[in-house]
FIZA-831871 format. One record per residue (C-alpha): residue number from 1; x, y, z. Coordinates in Angstrom, 1 decimal. Layout:
N
{k: NUM	east: X	north: Y	up: Z} .
...
This chain:
464
{k: 1	east: 99.6	north: 81.8	up: 66.5} .
{k: 2	east: 97.9	north: 84.5	up: 64.5} .
{k: 3	east: 99.0	north: 88.0	up: 65.3} .
{k: 4	east: 96.4	north: 90.7	up: 64.5} .
{k: 5	east: 97.6	north: 94.3	up: 64.8} .
{k: 6	east: 94.2	north: 95.7	up: 64.4} .
{k: 7	east: 93.2	north: 94.9	up: 68.0} .
{k: 8	east: 92.0	north: 92.2	up: 70.4} .
{k: 9	east: 89.1	north: 89.8	up: 69.7} .
{k: 10	east: 87.2	north: 91.4	up: 72.6} .
{k: 11	east: 87.6	north: 94.9	up: 74.2} .
{k: 12	east: 85.9	north: 95.6	up: 77.4} .
{k: 13	east: 82.8	north: 93.5	up: 78.4} .
{k: 14	east: 84.0	north: 94.1	up: 82.0} .
{k: 15	east: 87.2	north: 91.9	up: 81.7} .
{k: 16	east: 88.5	north: 88.7	up: 80.4} .
{k: 17	east: 88.2	north: 87.1	up: 83.8} .
{k: 18	east: 84.5	north: 87.8	up: 84.0} .
{k: 19	east: 83.9	north: 87.1	up: 80.4} .
{k: 20	east: 85.5	north: 83.7	up: 80.7} .
{k: 21	east: 82.9	north: 82.8	up: 83.4} .
{k: 22	east: 79.9	north: 84.3	up: 81.4} .
{k: 23	east: 79.4	north: 86.8	up: 84.2} .
{k: 24	east: 79.1	north: 90.1	up: 82.3} .
{k: 25	east: 75.5	north: 91.1	up: 83.4} .
{k: 26	east: 73.8	north: 91.2	up: 86.8} .
{k: 27	east: 72.0	north: 88.0	up: 87.9} .
{k: 28	east: 70.7	north: 89.0	up: 91.4} .
{k: 29	east: 67.6	north: 90.9	up: 92.3} .
{k: 30	east: 67.6	north: 94.7	up: 92.8} .
{k: 31	east: 66.3	north: 96.5	up: 95.9} .
{k: 32	east: 63.8	north: 99.3	up: 96.0} .
{k: 33	east: 61.7	north: 101.0	up: 98.7} .
{k: 34	east: 62.6	north: 101.1	up: 102.5} .
{k: 35	east: 64.7	north: 98.4	up: 104.0} .
{k: 36	east: 66.2	north: 97.8	up: 107.5} .
{k: 37	east: 69.4	north: 95.8	up: 108.3} .
{k: 38	east: 72.0	north: 95.7	up: 110.9} .
{k: 39	east: 74.9	north: 96.2	up: 108.5} .
{k: 40	east: 74.5	north: 97.8	up: 105.0} .
{k: 41	east: 77.6	north: 97.4	up: 102.8} .
{k: 42	east: 78.0	north: 99.6	up: 99.8} .
{k: 43	east: 79.9	north: 97.8	up: 97.1} .
{k: 44	east: 79.9	north: 94.2	up: 95.9} .
{k: 45	east: 83.7	north: 93.8	up: 95.4} .
{k: 46	east: 86.2	north: 92.0	up: 97.6} .
{k: 47	east: 86.1	north: 94.6	up: 100.4} .
{k: 48	east: 82.4	north: 94.4	up: 100.9} .
{k: 49	east: 82.2	north: 90.6	up: 100.4} .
{k: 50	east: 85.1	north: 89.8	up: 102.8} .
{k: 51	east: 83.4	north: 92.1	up: 105.4} .
{k: 52	east: 80.1	north: 90.3	up: 105.0} .
{k: 53	east: 81.8	north: 86.9	up: 105.1} .
{k: 54	east: 83.6	north: 87.6	up: 108.4} .
{k: 55	east: 80.7	north: 89.3	up: 110.0} .
{k: 56	east: 78.3	north: 86.5	up: 109.1} .
{k: 57	east: 80.8	north: 83.9	up: 110.4} .
{k: 58	east: 81.3	north: 85.8	up: 113.7} .
{k: 59	east: 77.6	north: 86.6	up: 114.3} .
{k: 60	east: 75.1	north: 84.6	up: 112.2} .
{k: 61	east: 72.2	north: 86.6	up: 113.8} .
{k: 62	east: 73.3	north: 89.8	up: 112.1} .
{k: 63	east: 71.2	north: 90.9	up: 109.1} .
{k: 64	east: 73.6	north: 92.1	up: 106.5} .
{k: 65	east: 72.9	north: 93.5	up: 103.0} .
{k: 66	east: 75.4	north: 94.1	up: 100.2} .
{k: 67	east: 74.3	north: 96.9	up: 97.8} .
{k: 68	east: 75.9	north: 96.8	up: 94.3} .
{k: 69	east: 75.2	north: 99.2	up: 91.5} .
{k: 70	east: 76.2	north: 96.8	up: 88.8} .
{k: 71	east: 77.1	north: 93.2	up: 89.7} .
{k: 72	east: 79.4	north: 91.6	up: 92.2} .
{k: 73	east: 83.0	north: 91.9	up: 90.9} .
{k: 74	east: 82.2	north: 94.6	up: 88.4} .
{k: 75	east: 85.0	north: 96.9	up: 89.6} .
{k: 76	east: 88.6	north: 96.2	up: 90.3} .
{k: 77	east: 87.8	north: 92.9	up: 92.1} .
{k: 78	east: 86.9	north: 91.3	up: 88.7} .
{k: 79	east: 89.4	north: 93.2	up: 86.6} .
{k: 80	east: 92.7	north: 93.1	up: 88.3} .
{k: 81	east: 96.0	north: 91.3	up: 87.5} .
{k: 82	east: 95.3	north: 88.3	up: 89.8} .
{k: 83	east: 98.1	north: 89.0	up: 92.2} .
{k: 84	east: 97.5	north: 87.8	up: 95.8} .
{k: 85	east: 100.4	north: 89.8	up: 97.0} .
{k: 86	east: 101.7	north: 90.8	up: 100.5} .
{k: 87	east: 103.0	north: 94.1	up: 99.3} .
{k: 88	east: 101.8	north: 96.8	up: 101.6} .
{k: 89	east: 99.3	north: 99.3	up: 100.2} .
{k: 90	east: 101.0	north: 102.3	up: 101.8} .
{k: 91	east: 104.2	north: 103.9	up: 103.0} .
{k: 92	east: 105.9	north: 102.4	up: 106.0} .
{k: 93	east: 107.3	north: 105.7	up: 107.0} .
{k: 94	east: 103.9	north: 107.5	up: 106.9} .
{k: 95	east: 102.3	north: 104.8	up: 109.0} .
{k: 96	east: 105.2	north: 104.9	up: 111.4} .
{k: 97	east: 104.8	north: 108.6	up: 112.0} .
{k: 98	east: 101.6	north: 108.0	up: 113.9} .
{k: 99	east: 102.0	north: 104.4	up: 115.3} .
{k: 100	east: 105.7	north: 103.7	up: 115.4} .
{k: 101	east: 108.0	north: 101.1	up: 113.7} .
{k: 102	east: 106.6	north: 98.0	up: 115.5} .
{k: 103	east: 103.1	north: 98.7	up: 114.3} .
{k: 104	east: 104.4	north: 98.9	up: 110.7} .
{k: 105	east: 106.1	north: 95.6	up: 111.0} .
{k: 106	east: 102.9	north: 94.1	up: 112.5} .
{k: 107	east: 101.0	north: 95.4	up: 109.4} .
{k: 108	east: 103.6	north: 93.8	up: 107.1} .
{k: 109	east: 103.2	north: 90.5	up: 109.0} .
{k: 110	east: 99.5	north: 90.8	up: 108.7} .
{k: 111	east: 99.7	north: 91.2	up: 105.0} .
{k: 112	east: 101.8	north: 88.0	up: 104.7} .
{k: 113	east: 99.3	north: 86.2	up: 106.9} .
{k: 114	east: 96.4	north: 87.4	up: 104.7} .
{k: 115	east: 97.9	north: 85.7	up: 101.6} .
{k: 116	east: 97.6	north: 82.3	up: 103.4} .
{k: 117	east: 94.2	north: 83.3	up: 104.9} .
{k: 118	east: 92.7	north: 83.9	up: 101.4} .
{k: 119	east: 94.1	north: 80.6	up: 100.3} .
{k: 120	east: 92.8	north: 78.7	up: 103.3} .
{k: 121	east: 89.2	north: 80.2	up: 103.0} .
{k: 122	east: 89.2	north: 79.4	up: 99.3} .
{k: 123	east: 90.1	north: 75.8	up: 100.1} .
{k: 124	east: 87.6	north: 75.5	up: 103.0} .
{k: 125	east: 84.8	north: 77.0	up: 101.1} .
{k: 126	east: 85.3	north: 75.2	up: 97.8} .
{k: 127	east: 86.3	north: 78.3	up: 95.8} .
{k: 128	east: 88.4	north: 77.1	up: 92.9} .
{k: 129	east: 90.3	north: 80.3	up: 91.9} .
{k: 130	east: 93.3	north: 78.9	up: 90.1} .
{k: 131	east: 95.4	north: 79.6	up: 93.1} .
{k: 132	east: 99.2	north: 78.8	up: 92.9} .
{k: 133	east: 101.5	north: 80.3	up: 95.5} .
{k: 134	east: 104.6	north: 80.6	up: 93.4} .
{k: 135	east: 105.8	north: 83.9	up: 94.9} .
{k: 136	east: 106.4	north: 87.3	up: 93.2} .
{k: 137	east: 109.3	north: 88.2	up: 90.8} .
{k: 138	east: 110.3	north: 91.8	up: 90.2} .
{k: 139	east: 112.8	north: 92.0	up: 87.3} .
{k: 140	east: 115.3	north: 94.7	up: 86.4} .
{k: 141	east: 116.0	north: 95.1	up: 82.7} .
{k: 142	east: 118.5	north: 98.0	up: 82.7} .
{k: 143	east: 121.3	north: 99.3	up: 84.9} .
{k: 144	east: 118.9	north: 102.0	up: 86.4} .
{k: 145	east: 116.3	north: 99.4	up: 87.2} .
{k: 146	east: 118.9	north: 97.2	up: 88.8} .
{k: 147	east: 120.0	north: 100.1	up: 90.9} .
{k: 148	east: 116.3	north: 100.5	up: 92.1} .
{k: 149	east: 115.9	north: 96.8	up: 92.6} .
{k: 150	east: 118.9	north: 96.6	up: 94.9} .
{k: 151	east: 117.7	north: 99.7	up: 96.8} .
{k: 152	east: 114.3	north: 98.0	up: 97.2} .
{k: 153	east: 116.0	north: 94.9	up: 98.6} .
{k: 154	east: 117.9	north: 97.0	up: 101.1} .
{k: 155	east: 114.7	north: 98.9	up: 102.0} .
{k: 156	east: 112.8	north: 95.7	up: 102.7} .
{k: 157	east: 115.6	north: 94.4	up: 104.9} .
{k: 158	east: 115.7	north: 97.7	up: 106.8} .
{k: 159	east: 112.1	north: 97.1	up: 107.9} .
{k: 160	east: 112.9	north: 93.5	up: 109.0} .
{k: 161	east: 111.8	north: 91.8	up: 105.9} .
{k: 162	east: 114.4	north: 89.2	up: 105.1} .
{k: 163	east: 112.2	north: 87.0	up: 102.9} .
{k: 164	east: 113.2	north: 88.8	up: 99.6} .
{k: 165	east: 115.9	north: 87.1	up: 97.7} .
{k: 166	east: 118.2	north: 88.7	up: 95.0} .
{k: 167	east: 118.6	north: 86.7	up: 91.9} .
{k: 168	east: 121.2	north: 87.3	up: 89.2} .
{k: 169	east: 120.3	north: 86.8	up: 85.5} .
{k: 170	east: 121.3	north: 83.2	up: 85.5} .
{k: 171	east: 119.3	north: 82.4	up: 88.6} .
{k: 172	east: 116.3	north: 84.2	up: 87.1} .
{k: 173	east: 116.5	north: 82.4	up: 83.8} .
{k: 174	east: 116.1	north: 79.1	up: 85.7} .
{k: 175	east: 112.7	north: 80.3	up: 86.7} .
{k: 176	east: 111.6	north: 82.5	up: 83.7} .
{k: 177	east: 113.4	north: 84.0	up: 80.6} .
{k: 178	east: 112.7	north: 87.7	up: 80.5} .
{k: 179	east: 114.4	north: 89.6	up: 77.7} .
{k: 180	east: 117.2	north: 91.9	up: 78.8} .
{k: 181	east: 116.8	north: 91.1	up: 82.5} .
{k: 182	east: 119.9	north: 91.6	up: 84.5} .
{k: 183	east: 118.6	north: 90.7	up: 88.0} .
{k: 184	east: 115.4	north: 90.1	up: 89.9} .
{k: 185	east: 113.9	north: 90.1	up: 93.4} .
{k: 186	east: 111.8	north: 87.2	up: 94.6} .
{k: 187	east: 109.5	north: 86.9	up: 97.6} .
{k: 188	east: 107.4	north: 83.8	up: 98.5} .
{k: 189	east: 104.5	north: 85.9	up: 99.7} .
{k: 190	east: 102.3	north: 86.0	up: 96.6} .
{k: 191	east: 100.0	north: 83.7	up: 94.7} .
{k: 192	east: 98.6	north: 83.7	up: 91.2} .
{k: 193	east: 94.8	north: 83.6	up: 90.8} .
{k: 194	east: 91.8	north: 84.0	up: 88.6} .
{k: 195	east: 90.1	north: 87.2	up: 90.1} .
{k: 196	east: 86.6	north: 86.6	up: 88.8} .
{k: 197	east: 86.6	north: 83.1	up: 90.2} .
{k: 198	east: 87.5	north: 84.5	up: 93.6} .
{k: 199	east: 85.1	north: 87.3	up: 93.8} .
{k: 200	east: 82.1	north: 85.4	up: 92.2} .
{k: 201	east: 82.8	north: 82.3	up: 94.4} .
{k: 202	east: 82.9	north: 84.4	up: 97.5} .
{k: 203	east: 79.7	north: 86.1	up: 96.6} .
{k: 204	east: 78.0	north: 82.7	up: 96.3} .
{k: 205	east: 79.5	north: 81.6	up: 99.7} .
{k: 206	east: 78.4	north: 84.9	up: 101.4} .
{k: 207	east: 74.9	north: 84.5	up: 100.0} .
{k: 208	east: 74.7	north: 81.0	up: 101.3} .
{k: 209	east: 75.6	north: 82.3	up: 104.8} .
{k: 210	east: 72.3	north: 84.3	up: 104.7} .
{k: 211	east: 73.7	north: 87.7	up: 103.6} .
{k: 212	east: 71.4	north: 89.6	up: 101.3} .
{k: 213	east: 73.0	north: 90.7	up: 98.0} .
{k: 214	east: 71.3	north: 93.2	up: 95.8} .
{k: 215	east: 72.7	north: 93.9	up: 92.3} .
{k: 216	east: 71.6	north: 96.8	up: 90.0} .
{k: 217	east: 71.0	north: 98.7	up: 93.2} .
{k: 218	east: 72.6	north: 102.2	up: 93.1} .
{k: 219	east: 73.4	north: 104.0	up: 96.3} .
{k: 220	east: 73.3	north: 107.7	up: 95.5} .
{k: 221	east: 74.4	north: 109.0	up: 99.0} .
{k: 222	east: 75.7	north: 107.6	up: 102.2} .
{k: 223	east: 74.4	north: 109.3	up: 105.4} .
{k: 224	east: 74.7	north: 108.5	up: 109.1} .
{k: 225	east: 73.2	north: 105.1	up: 109.5} .
{k: 226	east: 71.6	north: 105.2	up: 106.1} .
{k: 227	east: 72.3	north: 104.3	up: 102.5} .
{k: 228	east: 70.1	north: 106.3	up: 100.1} .
{k: 229	east: 69.1	north: 104.4	up: 97.1} .
{k: 230	east: 68.1	north: 105.7	up: 93.6} .
{k: 231	east: 64.6	north: 104.3	up: 94.5} .
{k: 232	east: 64.5	north: 104.0	up: 98.2} .
{k: 233	east: 66.7	north: 103.8	up: 101.3} .
{k: 234	east: 68.3	north: 101.2	up: 103.6} .
{k: 235	east: 68.5	north: 102.1	up: 107.3} .
{k: 236	east: 71.2	north: 100.3	up: 109.3} .
{k: 237	east: 73.2	north: 100.4	up: 112.5} .
{k: 238	east: 76.4	north: 100.4	up: 110.5} .
{k: 239	east: 77.0	north: 101.5	up: 106.9} .
{k: 240	east: 80.2	north: 100.3	up: 105.3} .
{k: 241	east: 81.5	north: 102.1	up: 102.2} .
{k: 242	east: 83.4	north: 99.7	up: 100.1} .
{k: 243	east: 83.5	north: 101.5	up: 96.8} .
{k: 244	east: 87.3	north: 101.8	up: 96.1} .
{k: 245	east: 87.8	north: 103.5	up: 92.7} .
{k: 246	east: 84.2	north: 104.5	up: 92.4} .
{k: 247	east: 84.1	north: 106.4	up: 95.6} .
{k: 248	east: 84.2	north: 109.9	up: 93.8} .
{k: 249	east: 80.7	north: 109.2	up: 92.4} .
{k: 250	east: 79.3	north: 109.7	up: 95.9} .
{k: 251	east: 78.4	north: 113.2	up: 97.1} .
{k: 252	east: 81.1	north: 114.9	up: 99.1} .
{k: 253	east: 83.7	north: 112.3	up: 98.2} .
{k: 254	east: 84.9	north: 113.4	up: 94.7} .
{k: 255	east: 88.4	north: 114.3	up: 96.0} .
{k: 256	east: 88.8	north: 111.5	up: 98.6} .
{k: 257	east: 90.4	north: 109.0	up: 96.4} .
{k: 258	east: 91.6	north: 109.3	up: 92.8} .
{k: 259	east: 90.3	north: 106.7	up: 90.4} .
{k: 260	east: 93.6	north: 105.6	up: 88.7} .
{k: 261	east: 93.2	north: 103.7	up: 85.5} .
{k: 262	east: 95.0	north: 100.4	up: 84.7} .
{k: 263	east: 94.6	north: 98.3	up: 81.6} .
{k: 264	east: 95.3	north: 94.8	up: 80.7} .
{k: 265	east: 95.5	north: 92.4	up: 77.7} .
{k: 266	east: 95.6	north: 88.6	up: 77.6} .
{k: 267	east: 97.0	north: 86.5	up: 74.8} .
{k: 268	east: 95.5	north: 83.4	up: 73.2} .
{k: 269	east: 96.7	north: 80.2	up: 74.8} .
{k: 270	east: 100.4	north: 79.8	up: 74.0} .
{k: 271	east: 101.9	north: 76.7	up: 72.5} .
{k: 272	east: 104.1	north: 74.2	up: 74.5} .
{k: 273	east: 107.0	north: 75.3	up: 72.4} .
{k: 274	east: 106.6	north: 79.0	up: 73.5} .
{k: 275	east: 106.3	north: 77.9	up: 77.1} .
{k: 276	east: 109.4	north: 75.8	up: 76.8} .
{k: 277	east: 111.2	north: 78.9	up: 75.6} .
{k: 278	east: 109.9	north: 81.1	up: 78.4} .
{k: 279	east: 109.9	north: 78.8	up: 81.3} .
{k: 280	east: 107.6	north: 80.2	up: 84.1} .
{k: 281	east: 106.8	north: 76.7	up: 85.4} .
{k: 282	east: 106.4	north: 78.1	up: 88.9} .
{k: 283	east: 103.6	north: 80.4	up: 88.0} .
{k: 284	east: 105.2	north: 83.3	up: 89.8} .
{k: 285	east: 103.7	north: 86.8	up: 89.3} .
{k: 286	east: 106.0	north: 88.9	up: 87.4} .
{k: 287	east: 106.6	north: 92.7	up: 87.4} .
{k: 288	east: 109.3	north: 95.1	up: 86.5} .
{k: 289	east: 111.2	north: 98.1	up: 87.9} .
{k: 290	east: 110.1	north: 100.5	up: 85.2} .
{k: 291	east: 108.5	north: 103.7	up: 86.5} .
{k: 292	east: 105.5	north: 103.0	up: 84.3} .
{k: 293	east: 105.6	north: 99.4	up: 85.4} .
{k: 294	east: 104.1	north: 96.2	up: 84.0} .
{k: 295	east: 102.5	north: 93.3	up: 85.9} .
{k: 296	east: 101.9	north: 89.9	up: 84.5} .
{k: 297	east: 100.8	north: 86.3	up: 85.2} .
{k: 298	east: 100.8	north: 82.9	up: 83.5} .
{k: 299	east: 97.1	north: 81.9	up: 83.5} .
{k: 300	east: 95.9	north: 78.5	up: 84.3} .
{k: 301	east: 94.9	north: 77.9	up: 80.7} .
{k: 302	east: 98.3	north: 78.9	up: 79.3} .
{k: 303	east: 98.0	north: 82.6	up: 78.4} .
{k: 304	east: 100.0	north: 85.6	up: 79.4} .
{k: 305	east: 97.8	north: 88.3	up: 81.1} .
{k: 306	east: 99.8	north: 91.6	up: 81.2} .
{k: 307	east: 98.9	north: 95.0	up: 82.5} .
{k: 308	east: 100.1	north: 98.6	up: 82.8} .
{k: 309	east: 98.9	north: 102.2	up: 83.2} .
{k: 310	east: 97.7	north: 103.3	up: 79.8} .
{k: 311	east: 95.6	north: 106.5	up: 80.2} .
{k: 312	east: 96.2	north: 107.1	up: 83.9} .
{k: 313	east: 93.3	north: 109.3	up: 84.8} .
{k: 314	east: 90.2	north: 110.8	up: 83.2} .
{k: 315	east: 89.1	north: 114.3	up: 83.8} .
{k: 316	east: 86.7	north: 114.8	up: 86.6} .
{k: 317	east: 87.3	north: 111.3	up: 88.1} .
{k: 318	east: 85.4	north: 109.7	up: 85.3} .
{k: 319	east: 85.6	north: 105.9	up: 84.8} .
{k: 320	east: 85.5	north: 103.6	up: 81.8} .
{k: 321	east: 82.4	north: 102.0	up: 80.4} .
{k: 322	east: 82.3	north: 98.3	up: 81.0} .
{k: 323	east: 86.1	north: 98.0	up: 80.8} .
{k: 324	east: 86.7	north: 99.3	up: 77.2} .
{k: 325	east: 90.1	north: 100.8	up: 76.7} .
{k: 326	east: 91.8	north: 102.8	up: 74.0} .
{k: 327	east: 93.7	north: 101.3	up: 71.1} .
{k: 328	east: 96.8	north: 103.3	up: 71.9} .
{k: 329	east: 96.9	north: 101.6	up: 75.4} .
{k: 330	east: 96.4	north: 98.2	up: 73.7} .
{k: 331	east: 99.3	north: 98.9	up: 71.3} .
{k: 332	east: 101.5	north: 100.0	up: 74.3} .
{k: 333	east: 100.8	north: 96.8	up: 76.2} .
{k: 334	east: 101.3	north: 94.7	up: 73.0} .
{k: 335	east: 104.8	north: 96.4	up: 72.8} .
{k: 336	east: 105.6	north: 95.7	up: 76.4} .
{k: 337	east: 104.6	north: 92.0	up: 75.9} .
{k: 338	east: 107.0	north: 91.8	up: 72.9} .
{k: 339	east: 109.7	north: 93.6	up: 74.7} .
{k: 340	east: 109.6	north: 91.5	up: 77.9} .
{k: 341	east: 108.5	north: 88.2	up: 76.3} .
{k: 342	east: 109.6	north: 88.2	up: 72.7} .
{k: 343	east: 108.9	north: 84.4	up: 72.5} .
{k: 344	east: 105.2	north: 85.4	up: 72.6} .
{k: 345	east: 105.5	north: 88.5	up: 70.3} .
{k: 346	east: 103.4	north: 86.7	up: 67.6} .
{k: 347	east: 100.6	north: 85.8	up: 69.8} .
{k: 348	east: 97.1	north: 87.1	up: 69.1} .
{k: 349	east: 95.6	north: 89.2	up: 71.9} .
{k: 350	east: 92.2	north: 87.7	up: 72.8} .
{k: 351	east: 90.9	north: 90.4	up: 75.1} .
{k: 352	east: 91.6	north: 93.9	up: 76.4} .
{k: 353	east: 90.1	north: 95.7	up: 79.3} .
{k: 354	east: 90.6	north: 98.5	up: 81.9} .
{k: 355	east: 89.5	north: 99.4	up: 85.4} .
{k: 356	east: 90.1	north: 101.9	up: 88.2} .
{k: 357	east: 92.0	north: 101.5	up: 91.5} .
{k: 358	east: 91.6	north: 104.0	up: 94.5} .
{k: 359	east: 94.5	north: 106.1	up: 95.2} .
{k: 360	east: 94.6	north: 108.4	up: 98.4} .
{k: 361	east: 96.7	north: 111.6	up: 98.1} .
{k: 362	east: 99.5	north: 110.1	up: 100.3} .
{k: 363	east: 99.1	north: 106.6	up: 98.6} .
{k: 364	east: 98.2	north: 104.9	up: 101.9} .
{k: 365	east: 95.2	north: 102.6	up: 102.4} .
{k: 366	east: 92.9	north: 103.0	up: 105.3} .
{k: 367	east: 90.2	north: 101.4	up: 107.4} .
{k: 368	east: 87.9	north: 103.7	up: 109.5} .
{k: 369	east: 84.8	north: 103.5	up: 111.6} .
{k: 370	east: 82.9	north: 106.2	up: 113.5} .
{k: 371	east: 80.7	north: 104.9	up: 116.2} .
{k: 372	east: 78.8	north: 108.2	up: 116.5} .
{k: 373	east: 77.6	north: 108.2	up: 112.9} .
{k: 374	east: 77.7	north: 104.4	up: 112.2} .
{k: 375	east: 79.8	north: 105.0	up: 109.1} .
{k: 376	east: 82.7	north: 102.8	up: 108.2} .
{k: 377	east: 85.0	north: 102.5	up: 105.2} .
{k: 378	east: 88.0	north: 100.8	up: 103.7} .
{k: 379	east: 90.0	north: 101.3	up: 100.6} .
{k: 380	east: 92.6	north: 103.2	up: 98.8} .
{k: 381	east: 94.6	north: 100.1	up: 98.0} .
{k: 382	east: 96.7	north: 101.7	up: 95.2} .
{k: 383	east: 96.7	north: 98.4	up: 93.2} .
{k: 384	east: 97.4	north: 96.0	up: 96.0} .
{k: 385	east: 93.7	north: 95.2	up: 96.9} .
{k: 386	east: 93.4	north: 91.5	up: 96.2} .
{k: 387	east: 95.0	north: 90.6	up: 99.6} .
{k: 388	east: 94.4	north: 93.9	up: 101.4} .
{k: 389	east: 90.7	north: 93.6	up: 101.0} .
{k: 390	east: 90.8	north: 90.4	up: 103.1} .
{k: 391	east: 92.6	north: 92.2	up: 105.9} .
{k: 392	east: 90.2	north: 95.1	up: 105.6} .
{k: 393	east: 87.3	north: 92.7	up: 105.9} .
{k: 394	east: 88.6	north: 91.1	up: 109.1} .
{k: 395	east: 89.4	north: 94.4	up: 110.6} .
{k: 396	east: 86.0	north: 95.9	up: 109.8} .
{k: 397	east: 84.4	north: 92.8	up: 111.4} .
{k: 398	east: 86.3	north: 93.6	up: 114.7} .
{k: 399	east: 85.5	north: 97.3	up: 114.5} .
{k: 400	east: 81.8	north: 96.7	up: 113.9} .
{k: 401	east: 81.6	north: 94.2	up: 116.7} .
{k: 402	east: 83.4	north: 96.6	up: 119.1} .
{k: 403	east: 86.3	north: 94.3	up: 119.7} .
{k: 404	east: 89.9	north: 95.5	up: 120.4} .
{k: 405	east: 92.2	north: 93.2	up: 118.6} .
{k: 406	east: 95.6	north: 93.1	up: 117.1} .
{k: 407	east: 94.0	north: 94.0	up: 113.7} .
{k: 408	east: 92.3	north: 97.1	up: 115.1} .
{k: 409	east: 95.7	north: 98.2	up: 116.4} .
{k: 410	east: 97.3	north: 98.2	up: 113.0} .
{k: 411	east: 98.5	north: 101.6	up: 111.8} .
{k: 412	east: 96.2	north: 101.9	up: 108.8} .
{k: 413	east: 93.2	north: 101.9	up: 111.1} .
{k: 414	east: 92.0	north: 105.4	up: 111.4} .
{k: 415	east: 94.6	north: 106.8	up: 109.0} .
{k: 416	east: 93.7	north: 110.2	up: 107.5} .
{k: 417	east: 95.0	north: 111.9	up: 104.5} .
{k: 418	east: 94.3	north: 115.2	up: 102.8} .
{k: 419	east: 92.1	north: 115.4	up: 99.7} .
{k: 420	east: 93.2	north: 115.5	up: 96.2} .
{k: 421	east: 93.5	north: 118.9	up: 94.4} .
{k: 422	east: 90.4	north: 120.3	up: 92.6} .
{k: 423	east: 90.2	north: 120.1	up: 88.8} .
{k: 424	east: 91.9	north: 121.0	up: 86.6} .
{k: 425	east: 94.9	north: 120.7	up: 88.9} .
{k: 426	east: 94.2	north: 117.1	up: 89.6} .
{k: 427	east: 94.1	north: 116.2	up: 86.0} .
{k: 428	east: 97.2	north: 118.2	up: 85.0} .
{k: 429	east: 99.1	north: 116.8	up: 87.9} .
{k: 430	east: 98.4	north: 113.2	up: 87.1} .
{k: 431	east: 99.0	north: 113.7	up: 83.4} .
{k: 432	east: 102.3	north: 115.4	up: 84.1} .
{k: 433	east: 103.4	north: 112.7	up: 86.6} .
{k: 434	east: 103.0	north: 109.8	up: 84.2} .
{k: 435	east: 104.4	north: 111.7	up: 81.3} .
{k: 436	east: 107.5	north: 112.3	up: 83.5} .
{k: 437	east: 107.6	north: 108.6	up: 84.4} .
{k: 438	east: 107.4	north: 107.5	up: 80.8} .
{k: 439	east: 110.1	north: 110.0	up: 79.8} .
{k: 440	east: 112.3	north: 108.7	up: 82.6} .
{k: 441	east: 111.8	north: 105.2	up: 81.3} .
{k: 442	east: 112.8	north: 106.2	up: 77.7} .
{k: 443	east: 115.8	north: 108.1	up: 79.0} .
{k: 444	east: 117.0	north: 105.1	up: 81.1} .
{k: 445	east: 116.4	north: 102.7	up: 78.2} .
{k: 446	east: 118.6	north: 104.8	up: 75.8} .
{k: 447	east: 121.2	north: 106.1	up: 78.2} .
{k: 448	east: 121.4	north: 103.4	up: 80.9} .
{k: 449	east: 123.1	north: 104.6	up: 84.0} .
{k: 450	east: 121.3	north: 105.7	up: 87.2} .
{k: 451	east: 117.6	north: 106.5	up: 87.9} .
{k: 452	east: 116.6	north: 109.5	up: 85.9} .
{k: 453	east: 116.2	north: 112.8	up: 87.8} .
{k: 454	east: 112.9	north: 113.2	up: 86.0} .
{k: 455	east: 111.4	north: 110.2	up: 87.9} .
{k: 456	east: 112.8	north: 111.6	up: 91.2} .
{k: 457	east: 111.0	north: 114.9	up: 90.7} .
{k: 458	east: 107.7	north: 113.0	up: 89.7} .
{k: 459	east: 107.9	north: 110.9	up: 92.9} .
{k: 460	east: 108.1	north: 114.1	up: 94.9} .
{k: 461	east: 105.2	north: 115.7	up: 93.1} .
{k: 462	east: 103.0	north: 112.6	up: 93.3} .
{k: 463	east: 103.4	north: 112.2	up: 97.0} .
{k: 464	east: 104.3	north: 108.5	up: 96.7} .
């Protein structure tokens, strides 16, 4: 291995995942002029593609168009950590306030079923996305993290989830050796995957079903039963907004969801000796209980892909350019890699990238449809979108078709939240929140003990 402190071999170019497939530029035709369809879907990520897939399967006579500004998978769908997790994209308490406890339990069960649904569709449609259902490990590496981990376990049980298993340090080391880990929580409801293989494979399947996919086609406004293009318009009975972290670019939606930044790096392929030292034979996804947490996977070609927050938010809801990220963020992720997996500390970083995820003010995802205007939307997944997009796609199918089902009764359907604060309050608040979380992590690492009061205050301010 050849460590290189100056930086990774590639920075940006969308992501390592897309770059590994040679998918860094659009390949499909664009759309101009006037066009008419039954369903216009704005956004060529997983939300839009799953919606198109299930609608086309349910009613092949529908004329459906996916309108994508860049290329399919350009956003979070092609840049994420590759966790097909059943973790809920929202607060059980907040959902329960409007629909009750049983509805929240139903949503949790639907998320677990969605993990298996994605795997089943990938198999049925011939999408090879490097899927391995090894479960999800959350590790605690300090007394304060251990305290939070055990509280998380008790919280899951209080909502009827008895699938999470507590592991001590010895039990964890039989799966994977994480430096300083004192305990862990494991759940079977998660699979490791290659995000770009999933989203590009799904796009190909959707197109083969007769769905029109247009890339390099910018939607500049969404109006009742119409998507306004830079050079034309698309009239439709239904217009589905599936823009996630890029939603603030659209008129009137700047404060709807906050585009939170997340960054990743991936190592060169590691040697057999390194993997023997680490373990990780089950390909579990791995995260920790730090406030500024990390998330990681062992890739199919023997690398560690690891991510974290970096620069959490850019002023005015701006987004990155083709995934390029700052050197300070890369250095931070390199340090986390060495801290959690010292066996791989000498590995070269082959690629770094960043992307945005959509965060509502109350951190709860939503699916909506207005039959009066023909406008529908889904998103605000707060980083749990790989699985949640599938559930959203099936739910939007039922809503568009006017069917009342178990999915349309889930508590995130129709959920509303207030807007984010205007600038500069939005920028100041997010910067202060993550500065507090990092300070809390440093305090806990040096002093040990219980969860820092700084993090508790940040949780209240953030609305999490």
